[in-house]
N, CA, C and O of each residue as an XYZ file, in Angstrom:
484
protein
N      -5.505     13.609     11.317
C      -4.539     13.335     12.375
C      -3.412     12.422     11.913
O      -2.684     11.877     12.743
N      -3.256     12.247     10.615
C      -2.198     11.370     10.120
C      -1.033     12.197      9.594
O      -1.226     13.142      8.829
N       0.176     11.835     10.007
C       1.374     12.518      9.550
C       1.905     11.890      8.275
O       1.271     11.010      7.693
N       3.070     12.348      7.847
C       3.701     11.816      6.638
C       3.991     10.330      6.832
O       4.510      9.919      7.871
N       3.655      9.541      5.839
C       3.902      8.104      5.925
C       2.822      7.340      6.659
O       2.879      6.115      6.756
N       1.830      8.061      7.181
C       0.715      7.426      7.890
C      -0.540      7.655      7.050
O      -0.825      8.784      6.651
N      -1.288      6.584      6.782
C      -2.449      6.681      5.910
C      -3.707      6.231      6.646
O      -3.663      5.389      7.543
N      -4.820      6.815      6.238
C      -6.111      6.434      6.825
C      -6.584      5.123      6.204
O      -6.407      4.892      5.008
N      -7.177      4.282      7.014
C      -7.802      3.053      6.539
C      -9.206      3.025      7.126
O      -9.440      3.558      8.211
N     -10.149      2.401      6.406
C     -11.516      2.313      6.914
C     -12.005      0.874      6.796
O     -11.293     -0.002      6.305
N     -13.229      0.648      7.252
C     -13.780     -0.710      7.231
C     -13.710     -1.335      5.833
O     -13.393     -2.517      5.696
N     -14.005     -0.547      4.805
C     -14.058     -1.112      3.455
C     -12.671     -1.342      2.848
O     -12.520     -2.218      1.997
N     -11.664     -0.584      3.260
C     -10.322     -0.758      2.685
C      -9.394     -1.603      3.562
O      -8.259     -1.877      3.173
N      -9.866     -2.016      4.733
C      -9.010     -2.719      5.703
C      -8.406     -4.004      5.134
O      -7.209     -4.247      5.286
N      -9.222     -4.818      4.486
C      -8.699     -6.091      3.980
C      -7.593     -5.867      2.947
O      -6.536     -6.494      3.022
N      -7.835     -4.980      1.990
C      -6.841     -4.724      0.944
C      -5.585     -4.055      1.494
O      -4.471     -4.437      1.135
N      -5.756     -3.068      2.354
C      -4.621     -2.278      2.850
C      -3.823     -2.972      3.949
O      -2.608     -2.798      4.042
N      -4.502     -3.755      4.774
C      -3.845     -4.350      5.944
C      -3.646     -5.856      5.774
O      -2.516     -6.345      5.810
N      -4.723     -6.574      5.592
C      -4.640     -8.036      5.579
C      -3.923     -8.588      4.353
O      -3.331     -9.666      4.418
N      -3.967     -7.864      3.238
C      -3.279     -8.331      2.031
C      -1.956     -7.603      1.789
O      -1.371     -7.740      0.714
N      -1.484     -6.847      2.748
C      -0.234     -6.108      2.589
C       0.960     -7.059      2.516
O       1.008     -8.070      3.217
N       1.915     -6.719      1.661
C       3.124     -7.532      1.563
C       4.152     -7.143      2.635
O       5.197     -7.781      2.757
N       3.852     -6.099      3.406
C       4.717     -5.661      4.504
C       3.941     -5.774      5.814
O       2.711     -5.794      5.805
N       4.651     -5.848      6.937
C       3.950     -5.752      8.224
C       3.214     -4.414      8.307
O       3.637     -3.426      7.706
N       2.116     -4.394      9.053
C       1.285     -3.194      9.155
C       1.000     -2.878     10.619
O       0.640     -3.757     11.403
N       1.167     -1.601     10.973
C       0.781     -1.082     12.286
C      -0.496     -0.288     12.067
O      -0.512      0.646     11.265
N      -1.571     -0.645     12.771
C      -2.829      0.096     12.676
C      -3.098      0.764     14.018
O      -3.177      0.106     15.055
N      -3.236      2.079     13.976
C      -3.527      2.884     15.158
C      -5.026      3.162     15.182
O      -5.530      3.918     14.351
N      -5.741      2.554     16.130
C      -7.170      2.805     16.312
C      -7.296      3.999     17.256
O      -6.781      3.958     18.374
N      -7.976      5.064     16.820
C      -8.003      6.316     17.552
C      -9.357      7.013     17.368
O     -10.206      6.562     16.600
N      -9.534      8.123     18.092
C     -10.690      9.006     17.917
C     -10.244     10.432     18.221
O      -9.340     10.649     19.029
N     -10.877     11.391     17.576
C     -10.494     12.802     17.721
C     -10.621     13.298     19.159
O      -9.849     14.160     19.579
N     -11.576     12.772     19.915
C     -11.817     13.234     21.288
C     -10.873     12.602     22.310
O     -10.902     12.976     23.483
N     -10.048     11.663     21.891
C      -9.211     10.870     22.798
C      -7.855     11.553     23.045
O      -7.011     11.609     22.151
N      -7.661     12.062     24.249
C      -6.406     12.732     24.612
C      -5.178     11.840     24.468
O      -4.201     12.255     23.846
N      -5.194     10.621     25.026
C      -4.036      9.737     24.863
C      -3.755      9.412     23.388
O      -2.602      9.201     23.011
N      -4.800      9.371     22.557
C      -4.604      9.130     21.115
C      -3.817     10.287     20.501
O      -2.907     10.072     19.700
N      -4.175     11.516     20.880
C      -3.459     12.687     20.366
C      -2.019     12.695     20.850
O      -1.118     13.101     20.116
N      -1.796     12.247     22.088
C      -0.432     12.198     22.636
C       0.406     11.129     21.924
O       1.615     11.296     21.764
N      -0.224     10.047     21.502
C       0.486      8.956     20.839
C       0.766      9.247     19.361
O       1.697      8.680     18.788
N      -0.020     10.115     18.746
C       0.085     10.390     17.307
C       1.498     10.764     16.850
O       1.953     10.234     15.837
N       2.215     11.654     17.551
C       3.570     11.990     17.094
C       4.523     10.796     17.143
O       5.437     10.701     16.324
N       4.318      9.896     18.086
C       5.154      8.690     18.184
C       4.885      7.780     16.987
O       5.814      7.243     16.384
N       3.617      7.616     16.652
C       3.245      6.799     15.489
C       3.846      7.410     14.224
O       4.355      6.688     13.367
N       3.788      8.743     14.104
C       4.381      9.430     12.955
C       5.891      9.180     12.881
O       6.424      8.918     11.802
N       6.582      9.260     14.028
C       8.030      9.014     14.062
C       8.358      7.597     13.623
O       9.298      7.386     12.857
N       7.594      6.627     14.100
C       7.829      5.237     13.735
C       7.597      5.017     12.239
O       8.320      4.250     11.604
N       6.598      5.683     11.681
C       6.334      5.568     10.239
C       7.546      6.053      9.452
O       7.914      5.455      8.441
N       8.165      7.136      9.914
C       9.347      7.672      9.246
C      10.541      6.742      9.428
O      11.261      6.454      8.472
N      10.748      6.277     10.644
C      11.910      5.438     10.941
C      11.856      4.072     10.263
O      12.892      3.490      9.944
N      10.666      3.573     10.049
C      10.520      2.245      9.435
C      10.032      2.336      7.985
O       9.435      1.388      7.475
N      10.282      3.466      7.323
C       9.887      3.645      5.924
C      10.425      2.494      5.082
O      11.603      2.142      5.156
N       9.538      1.921      4.285
C       9.935      0.826      3.418
C       9.861     -0.549      4.072
O       9.870     -1.568      3.381
N       9.786     -0.583      5.411
C       9.732     -1.851      6.143
C       8.361     -2.112      6.748
O       7.980     -3.259      6.983
N       7.619     -1.024      6.999
C       6.371     -1.097      7.746
C       5.363     -0.146      7.134
O       5.689      0.988      6.784
N       4.127     -0.623      7.009
C       3.024      0.227      6.591
C       2.341      0.718      7.867
O       2.067     -0.078      8.765
N       2.066      2.012      7.953
C       1.415      2.558      9.144
C       0.079      3.165      8.744
O       0.006      4.024      7.864
N      -0.975      2.701      9.407
C      -2.341      3.117      9.101
C      -3.026      3.620     10.375
O      -2.666      3.231     11.486
N      -4.020      4.491     10.187
C      -4.843      4.959     11.303
C      -6.301      4.676     10.967
O      -6.733      4.839      9.826
N      -7.050      4.249     11.980
C      -8.482      4.033     11.794
C      -9.248      4.788     12.870
O      -9.045      4.568     14.064
N     -10.126      5.673     12.436
C     -10.983      6.442     13.339
C     -12.133      5.534     13.775
O     -12.969      5.143     12.960
N     -12.166      5.204     15.069
C     -13.190      4.272     15.569
C     -14.590      4.876     15.570
O     -15.576      4.140     15.623
N     -14.693      6.207     15.511
C     -16.012      6.836     15.451
C     -16.622      6.730     14.060
O     -17.844      6.776     13.917
N     -15.797      6.591     13.043
C     -16.271      6.496     11.664
C     -16.321      5.058     11.153
O     -16.912      4.784     10.108
N     -15.709      4.159     11.882
C     -15.643      2.751     11.478
C     -15.952      1.888     12.691
O     -15.309      2.019     13.733
N     -16.935      1.008     12.555
C     -17.299      0.172     13.701
C     -17.035     -1.312     13.476
O     -16.782     -2.041     14.436
N     -17.088     -1.774     12.229
C     -16.958     -3.208     11.960
C     -15.575     -3.741     12.324
O     -15.463     -4.766     12.996
N     -14.525     -3.054     11.888
C     -13.168     -3.548     12.134
C     -12.803     -3.505     13.619
O     -12.296     -4.497     14.144
N     -13.044     -2.387     14.313
C     -12.752     -2.399     15.758
C     -13.518     -3.498     16.490
O     -12.973     -4.125     17.397
N     -14.766     -3.739     16.111
C     -15.550     -4.805     16.748
C     -14.944     -6.169     16.432
O     -14.868     -7.032     17.307
N     -14.516     -6.367     15.198
C     -13.928     -7.644     14.778
C     -12.686     -7.994     15.603
O     -12.447     -9.163     15.907
N     -11.908     -6.985     15.960
C     -10.672     -7.222     16.714
C     -10.818     -6.929     18.207
O      -9.822     -6.888     18.929
N     -12.036     -6.729     18.668
C     -12.304     -6.569     20.093
C     -11.712     -5.309     20.698
O     -11.300     -5.306     21.858
N     -11.670     -4.234     19.911
C     -11.139     -2.965     20.422
C     -12.144     -2.391     21.408
O     -13.252     -2.011     21.027
N     -11.757     -2.330     22.667
C     -12.630     -1.790     23.710
C     -12.070     -0.500     24.296
O     -12.808      0.287     24.890
N     -10.778     -0.284     24.132
C     -10.135      0.926     24.639
C      -9.198      1.478     23.583
O      -8.591      0.730     22.817
N      -9.089      2.796     23.555
C      -8.167      3.438     22.621
C      -7.267      4.390     23.391
O      -7.662      4.868     24.455
N      -6.081      4.679     22.896
C      -5.540      4.183     21.644
C      -5.228      2.688     21.723
O      -4.880      2.157     22.778
N      -5.366      2.036     20.579
C      -5.001      0.627     20.460
C      -4.176      0.482     19.190
O      -4.590      0.915     18.115
N      -3.018     -0.123     19.324
C      -2.147     -0.370     18.178
C      -2.157     -1.864     17.903
O      -1.813     -2.666     18.772
N      -2.551     -2.234     16.695
C      -2.539     -3.640     16.294
C      -1.489     -3.805     15.212
O      -1.416     -3.015     14.271
N      -0.684     -4.832     15.357
C       0.361     -5.130     14.384
C       0.000     -6.401     13.634
O      -0.312     -7.427     14.240
N       0.045     -6.323     12.319
C      -0.308     -7.446     11.456
C       0.883     -7.849     10.603
O       1.651     -7.004     10.143
N       1.024     -9.146     10.399
C       2.034     -9.662      9.481
C       1.416    -10.836      8.738
O       0.818    -11.727      9.341
N       1.570    -10.823      7.417
C       1.012    -11.877      6.564
C      -0.486    -12.070      6.797
O      -0.985    -13.195      6.789
N      -1.197    -10.957      7.005
C      -2.648    -11.014      7.165
C      -3.142    -11.457      8.520
O      -4.347    -11.604      8.725
N      -2.225    -11.673      9.454
C      -2.622    -12.159     10.780
C      -2.222    -11.159     11.860
O      -1.195    -10.489     11.757
N      -3.048    -11.071     12.892
C      -2.735    -10.224     14.034
C      -1.516    -10.800     14.738
O      -1.533    -11.953     15.170
N      -0.457    -10.003     14.856
C       0.794    -10.469     15.452
C       1.021     -9.914     16.851
O       1.675    -10.557     17.672
N       0.488     -8.727     17.133
C       0.686     -8.103     18.448
C      -0.359     -7.017     18.640
O      -0.935     -6.513     17.676
N      -0.596     -6.664     19.901
C      -1.582     -5.642     20.236
C      -1.079     -4.860     21.437
O      -0.637     -5.438     22.430
N      -1.151     -3.536     21.336
C      -0.746     -2.653     22.436
C      -1.916     -1.710     22.698
O      -2.365     -1.008     21.792
N      -2.408     -1.693     23.925
C      -3.549     -0.838     24.254
C      -3.099      0.229     25.249
O      -2.392     -0.057     26.215
N      -3.527      1.467     24.989
C      -3.191      2.587     25.859
C      -1.932      3.295     25.405
O      -1.239      2.848     24.491
N      -1.653      4.402     26.058
C      -0.447      5.168     25.740
C       0.755      4.446     26.334
O       0.785      4.157     27.530
N       1.734      4.161     25.503
C       2.963      3.509     25.957
C       4.146      4.272     25.365
O       3.984      5.004     24.389
N       5.342      4.105     25.953
C       6.515      4.785     25.403
C       6.869      4.268     24.010
O       6.534      3.143     23.640
N       7.549      5.111     23.259
C       7.974      4.759     21.902
C       8.774      3.457     21.883
O       8.612      2.644     20.973
N       9.628      3.258     22.874
C      10.482      2.071     22.929
C       9.655      0.792     22.935
O      10.030     -0.194     22.300
N       8.542      0.803     23.643
C       7.672     -0.374     23.731
C       7.108     -0.728     22.356
O       7.082     -1.895     21.966
N       6.663      0.282     21.637
C       6.104      0.054     20.301
C       7.210     -0.380     19.341
O       7.026     -1.308     18.554
N       8.353      0.293     19.409
C       9.470     -0.018     18.510
C       9.934     -1.463     18.684
O      10.301     -2.118     17.709
N       9.921     -1.962     19.925
C      10.307     -3.361     20.168
C       9.382     -4.312     19.427
O       9.842     -5.253     18.779
N       8.087     -4.069     19.520
C       7.109     -4.916     18.837
C       7.275     -4.821     17.319
O       7.201     -5.831     16.619
N       7.498     -3.609     16.816
C       7.677     -3.421     15.379
C       8.945     -4.124     14.915
O       8.941     -4.785     13.876
N      10.026     -3.990     15.670
C      11.297     -4.627     15.300
C      11.151     -6.133     15.164
O      11.761     -6.741     14.284
N      10.345     -6.739     16.029
C      10.123     -8.195     15.948
C       9.501     -8.580     14.607
O       9.794     -9.643     14.060
N       8.648     -7.716     14.087
C       7.953     -8.021     12.837
C       8.793     -7.736     11.596
O       8.745     -8.491     10.625
N       9.556     -6.656     11.623
C      10.270     -6.240     10.408
C      11.663     -6.844     10.291
O      12.223     -6.883      9.196
N      12.222     -7.306     11.376
C      13.581     -7.838     11.345
C      13.564     -9.337     11.122
O      12.780    -10.065     11.731
N      14.429     -9.778     10.255
C      14.625    -11.215     10.102
C      15.321    -11.700     11.366
O      15.940    -10.896     12.063
N      15.241    -12.986     11.684
C      15.919    -13.493     12.882
C      17.394    -13.104     12.868
O      18.122    -13.405     11.923
N      17.815    -12.436     13.926
C      19.208    -12.033     14.052
C      19.546    -10.704     13.383
O      20.650    -10.188     13.557
N      18.604    -10.144     12.617
C      18.874     -8.869     11.941
C      18.674     -7.713     12.914
O      17.906     -7.813     13.870
N      19.371     -6.631     12.655
C      19.254     -5.443     13.483
C      18.650     -4.341     12.646
O      19.138     -4.057     11.552
N      17.603     -3.718     13.137
C      16.944     -2.637     12.410
C      17.746     -1.360     12.533
O      18.450     -1.143     13.519
N      17.631     -0.524     11.527
C      18.327      0.770     11.571
C      17.526      1.822     12.328
O      18.020      2.926     12.561
N      16.319      1.499     12.707
C      15.481      2.470     13.429
C      15.983      2.644     14.854
O      16.340      1.683     15.536
N      15.996      3.891     15.275
C      16.418      4.165     16.646
C      15.209      4.130     17.553
O      14.079      4.297     17.095
N      15.433      3.918     18.817
C      14.334      3.888     19.784
C      14.498      4.993     20.809
O      14.071      4.858     21.956
N      15.115      6.081     20.392
C      15.319      7.194     21.340
C      14.178      8.156     21.279
O      14.172      9.153     22.002
């Protein structure tokens, strides 16, 4: 269920791929049976393309990985967690419009006063 620019992460690779990343990271916690997760997937793919080079985008299947979702208190999916410098910076639970996610991402990737080239349409 991952598009171009979106990579799978699991419990064993989470620390290296997310917490030690030199870029901000968006992690999409999802499951194959989750309708809202499937509806959100194209938006996550679009954001990965729009923020290429500025943001790492990862997906974690909660049915195949239990330690990381438990560690971050994931109780509902889809859940998008944003990390910067190894720390949880923001969390969005449920299906939300692209603009809502893009706003959170822009806060992480933009320096104070900088304007991102990513569109929110």
